[in-house]
C-alpha positions, 0 to 999 in steps of 0.5 A: 670428496673428503672423507666423513670425520664424524661417525653416525650415531648408533640406535637411539631409543627414546621412551615416548610415554603411556599409549592412551588406550591400552597405557603401556610405556612406547619407545621410538621404535614402535609403530605409534601416533600423535594426536593433537592433544600431544597424547600418543597411542600405539598405531594398532590400539588406535587401529582396533579403537577406530573398528570398534567405534564404527561397528559400534556406530553401524549397530546403531545406525540399523537399530534407529532404521528398523525403528523408523 
């Protein structure tokens, strides 16, 4: 097998854009998710928002159950 004639490039850091939730700039070195509408967010920001929505939904369901 022949030796490589090319060098693997150093780590390339790319600016991803602002986070959907915290509005901070992100790079490809961070853990992030991309949405269908082509916005992106930190994984942790999305996780916190999902947990907040879930807890609010549970509170509302409990209030409805108490009324009925």
